[in-house]
C-alpha positions, 0 to 999 in steps of 0.5 A: 557597528556591522554586528548589529546590523547583522544582528537587526536584518535576521530578526526581520519577519519572512516575506511570504513566498508564492507557489510559483517561487517555491522550489519544486521539492517543497511540494510532494504527489503522495496520491492523486490528491494527496500532497506533502507540502513543505514551508521553511521561514526564519526562525523569529517567524511566529507559529501564527505568520507561518500558519497563514503561509502555510495555509496560503500555500496550502490553497494556492496547490488546492487551486493550481490543481484545479480542486476547490477545498483541502484538509490538513493532516499528520503535520510535522513541525521542526524549530532549528535556525529556521522554523520548518513544517511538514503537513498533508494536503487531501484535494476535493473538488467541488462540493463541500464534502461532508463530514470532514472536519477542518477543511479550507476552501481554498478561494476564502483562504486566498482572499483572505490572505490578500486583505491580511497586513 
């Protein structure tokens, strides 16, 4: 019976941990407006859920540092006993820069996260 309980507990999807709860080693400043962000979840968490968590973490970082938009690049995914993704994030202030593909508005990302199940 104990083994069944332990197995079922391991299947639960991880809950999101906010930037304030994160370990400092998960975010590394590379340049003035460029960071390396890492996010880890259970191996049972879907790739889609991990992507949502990662965008949310980057949006929180963007606003915390006084920026408005962020761009994700150079992603590295590792799947083992846990899922881990590290990505390079470039932050932008003011008006949305023209010509930058895959740019996210930090406030929009957090608003979507607040309404997501």
